[in-house]
Every structure is written in C-alpha cells, then in structure tokens.
N, C-alpha and C positions, 0 to 999 in steps of 0.2 A: 583376409579376415582382420578386422580391427582388433586392437588389444582388448577392448571391452567384450567383443564376441569371443575371443580366446579365453578370457576370464570366465565367461558364462559357460563355455564348454567344459573348462577344467572343473568348475564347481558341479556341473551336471554329472561328470564322470565319477565324482565321489559323493553323490547325493545320499542323504540319509537312508539307510536300509538297503543300499545298492552297492554293487561292485562290478568288476570287469571280468568277462570271460576271455581267457587267452586261447584262441583257436588258430594261432599263427604257426603251427608246426610246419617245418619244411617238409618237402617230399620225402627226404631221408628219415626224418624223425617220425613222421606218421607211418612209415613202413614198419617201424618197430612196434608201434601200437597195433597196427593191423595184423601183424604176424601173431600177436598174442591171442587174437580171435579168429585166426585162419582166414583172413580176408585179403584178397590180392590187392596190391597197391596200384590201382588203375585210376586215371583221372575221374572217371565216372563214379567209382566207389568213394573217392575223396569228396566229390561234389555231393553225392547222396548222403554221406555222413554229416557234412557241414549243414546240408539242408535239413536233416533231422534235428540237429542242434538248434538252428536258427528259427525253425518254424514251431518250436515248443510253445504251447499256449501259456500265456501269462508270464513269459520269460522276463518281460520288462518290469515286473513287480520287484525283482531283486537284481537284475542285470542292467547296468546303465550303458555299457558299451561292450563291443566285441573286437578283439584284435585279430585281423585277418592276415593271411599270407598273400603275396602278390597274385598267385594263381586264383585264390579264393575270391579276391576282390573283383576279379574279371568273370567269375562264374555266375550262373543263374540258378534259381530254385526250379523245381519240377514244372511250375506253371509259367516259366519264362521270365520271372521277375529277377533282375540283378540283385545279388545278395545285399549290396549296400542299400539299395532301395527297399528291399524287404525289411531289413533291420530298422531303417529310418521310419518306415510306415508303422512299425510296432513300437516306436518310441525308444529305440536303442541306437546309440551313436556308433557308426562304423569307424574302425581304426585300422592302421596298417603297420606291419613290421617293415622297417626300412634298412636295417643293417644287413651286411653280407656275411655274417657269421664270425665266430671267434677263430682266429688262426694262430699257429705257433708264433711266438714273439722272438725275434732275433736276439741272441745273447742272453736270453732268460729261459733256461731249460724248464720245461713243464708248465710254463705260463703262456697265457693267451692275450692277443690284442684283437679287438673287434674292428673289422674293416667295413668299408662301404661309404666313405665320405665323398669319394670321386663321383661326380654326377648327381649328388644327392639333391641339390636344389631343383634340377630338372625333373627328377623322379617325383619329388614332393609336389611340384606343380601339376604333374599328371595325376597323382593320387587325389589331389583336391578336386580335379575335374571328374574323377571317378566316384566322388562322394565321401571320401575319407575326411574325418573331422579331427583325428588325432593320430599320433605315430608312436612307435616304440623302437628303442635301441637297447640291446642288452650287452653289458660288459661282464666279464667273468674273472673273478679273483680267486685264485687257488691258495689254500693254506697247506704248507708242506715244510720240509726240513729247512730249506733256505728261501721259502716263499711265504708271502708275496715279497717281491722286490719293490723298491721305490720307483724303479723304472717302469714296472708294470702298472702300478697304481696311478702314477702320474700320467702315463700315456693313455690309459683308459679313461681317466678323468677328463683329459683334454679332448679326446674323441667324443665323449658324451656331451661335453659342453658345446663343441663345434656343431654336432648334430642338433642339439636343442635350439641353438641360435638359428640355424638354417631352417628348421621346422617352423619356428615362430615367425620368421620373415616370410615364409611361404603360406602362412595361415593355418598351420597345424599345431595343436597342443602336443608338446613332447612328453611322453612317459620316459623318465630317466631311470634306467634299471641297472644299478651296480650290484651284481649278485656275488656275494661271498659264498662259495660253494660249501656244502656240508660234507663233501667227500673228505675222508681222512679220520685220524684218531685223535685230533686235537680236542681239548676240553672247551667248555663254554667261556672260560677266561680269555683264551686265545682268540676265539671267535669275536668276542666283544672288542678286544684290542684292535683286531684287523678291521672290523666293521667301522669302528670310530675313525680310524686312520683313513679308510676309504672314503667315508662320507665327508670328512673335512676336506680332503683333496678334491672331491667332486664339486662341492659348493664353492670352493675357492676358484675352480676353473669356470664354473657357471657364471660367477661374478665377473671374471676377466673377460668372458665372451658377451657380457651385457644381456644375459638371459633374464627375462622377467619372471621372477619367482611365482607371482600370482597366476601366471599363464602356463604352468607346468604341473605335472603330477609325479611324485617320487614313487618308484617301485623297488623297495629294498628287500633283502633277505632278512629273516629274523635272527636275533642273537641266540644261537642254539648249539648244542654239543655236536661235534663231528659224528657222523653216523657210525663210525667204528670205535668211538670212545667207550671205554668200559663203564664210565659213569654218565648216564644220560640225565640232563637237568630236567626237572619237573615243569609242568605247565606254568605255574605261578612264577618260578624263577626266570623262565624264558620271557614271560610277559614283562616282568619288572626290569630285567636287564635290557631288553629291546627298547622299552620306553626311555630308560635312562640314557642309553646311547643316542637315541634320536633327539632327545631334548638338548643334548650337548652339541649337536651338529647341524640340525635342520632348522632353517629360519622359520619363524611363525607365519611369514607371508605365504609360504607354500600352502595351497588350499587343502591338499589331502595326500595321504600316504596309502598306497594300495599294495599290500604285501604280496610277494610271490610265495608259492608254497615250497619250492625248491626240493622236491623229493619227499616231503612229509606225507604221511597217510592222510586220506580225505578228512577223517574226523579229528585228527591231531591238529591239522592246519586250522580247522574251524575253532577248536578249543583254545588254541594260542591267541587267535584274533579276539575271541570272546573275552578272554582273561584280561587283555590289554584294555578293552573297552569297559570292563567292569571296574578296573582301577581308575580310569577317567583322568581328567585334568590335562589332556593333551591339547595343544593349540591348533592342531589340524584334525581333519576327519580321518579316522583309521578304518580302512576297508581292505578289500581283497582284489587281486588280479591273478586268479588261479587258472592253470591249464589242466594238468593231469588231475589235480585234486578236485576239480569240478566235473571233469569229463569221464573219469575212470568208471564209475558205476554205470553211466549211460552207455559207454562203449562196450562194456561187458554184457549189458542187456541187449544191445543192438545186434551184435554178431553178423552184421551185414545183411540181415533179413528184414524185408518190409513188414512181415508179420510181427516183428518185435518192436516196431516203431513206437507204439503207445507206451510200452513198458520202458523203453529207453528214454522217452521224453519225461515220463513220470520220475525216473531216477535223476535226470538233470534238474528238473524243477525242485525236487526235494533238496538236492545239494545246494542249489542256489538259495532256497529259502533258509536252510540252516546257516549259511554264511551271512545272509541278510540279517538274520536275528543276531548273529555274532557282532555285527557292526554296531549294534545297540546294547551289547552286553546282556542279551536275553536268550542266549543259547544254553542248552543243557543236554547231557547225554540221553536223558529220557525222551527228548523230542525226536531223536533219531528213529524212534519206533513209529512216528506218525507219518511215515513215507506215504505219499499219495494224497494226503489231506490238503485242503485248500489253505493258502496262507492267511 
C-alpha cells in the first residue's frame, strides 16, 4: 500500500462522526466477559458473538473500523462470508491486533513490556492478504510507588515505534496505543505527568524509526484520576488536562487521536470525549476506539441467545451513536434515553 493509500485509510479511521470498535479481545479476555453472562468460551460462541456485533444494521454510520483478534480475522459470519469481507462490504475497515501481549519486564517489578516483534513483518504480510487495513499494538504503563521506570517507558516506546515502522512498510496503518493504566490511587496530577512523559518518549522513538505521522493513528488513555483515588476529577477537568497534555506532545501531522476507554463506564467515556470536542481547537480529529465501553450493553443484552440478537444490536447501535455524537461535541446525558431511535 502506498503512503497516499495509508494516509487515506488513516483519515477514514478517524472520519467525522465515526470511531473504532475494539473487538480484539484475546481468548482469555473474552472468557471473563462470557463468564459474566454465563456463556461458555467456545470458538463457535466467540464467532456468534462477533457475528452479532459486525452484522448490526447501520453500524457504519458511526463505526469506521473494527480491530479483530487473529482467530476472528479467520472466522466467517453465519452465511459463510469472512468477517473481513463482511465489514468491508458494509463500509467498515477491518483491522488486526498484532502484539503478543504485555509480559513481566526483567528488573522492573510490577511493570510490563509488550512482546511480538519477532516475525511481525511476516504476520503483517499475511494479515494484508486476509483483508486487514490497519493494525494495533498496546503498551501498558503502570503508575505505582516506584513506577513507571524510565526503563519501562523507553522500552515500550521503542517497541511501539518498531511495530509502527514494520506495519507501514507492510501496508498497514498502525494504531499506536500507549495506555497509562488507571489502576491505583494516584491523583490526576500524577497521571498527567506520566502521560506526558510517555507520549514524549513514544514520539521521539517514532521519529527515530522514521514512522510517517500522517499514516498512523494514536490511541492514548485520557488524563484521569486513578480509580482508587479519593478525589475523582470531574469531566471538564479530565477534558482540559487531556487536551493540554496532547497539545504538548503530539505532532499536528497525526491525523487523529482515538481514545481508549481504559475501564471507564460506558457513559463516562462518552462524556469525556464529548467535553474535549466541545472545547475544540485541537489540530487532530478526536474520536474513540472503545472495547468494553462500546460492547458492554450489547453483551449484557445478548446473553448468548439468538432470541436476544435484535436487542443486543440495538444496544450496540445506540452506544455507537452516542459516541459518534461525542466526536462532534453534540452528546448529552438526555440523549441516552433515545436508545433504539435512528441516528
């Protein structure tokens, strides 16, 4: 894929009013989700669940792309259409998670390094043949007593940059995802400090690896209070601090920023995104790349039963619409009552 085509895909991923559905849960992660609704973690159940999500009518109105897991990219819908083809037919870009997960980092207690660079170029070439247009790699940064360390931040920044360069060379737009976890009792000041440090390191590494900023999408966490912090910052403060941090660290050449929800509730993740877009003035498009915060109502409605299919799809379409409105600063809590209405 030429750099012009990569730029076109990157812009399409962050198209106005649209965001990305993260449906790339590993087999282990989706087991936890399925347990919450008493559904057995079998391949057919995983396929049926993803089929329910991807075949939702009108999904492309507010979803530009879907991140898939390796197994899911190789699966088919009930009528035999490969998922990548089904999504593409409906005007949605298929993407693929390519990292091998966050592992314990040597000599950095409690910290993680994401693995998966070995053989990545070969895997990317195969994913392109299977229909993928973009990829995702997640780095995890933990805030704690002696964390994060410079070793952890720099190692993860380097891995993200190597991954991004390999993807662009293979014809995939890389989603660069440095997640500063909200686990812990740290306040929003500490989160802002660590997020700024992380993003500075990531973009320095991306420049060193000659990654083209116009051909990537950033997927950061928001600047937010630790979930165990006694004082939780309000929606407006989160929006203001997140924008300030991003303006200090992210080049204007990056076409868009698709936030992760990182454990926030469905509606709070939407409200934070909306508040940022109401402030305005950002040089990039601000959108979403949510997993649980998009899927949770749909999963709860589905419960593994075909009779619940319509209700589950209505729940997903509603969440997608709410977040689509938030990308334009047009969301409000009152709109949550309009579930099931057309966009």
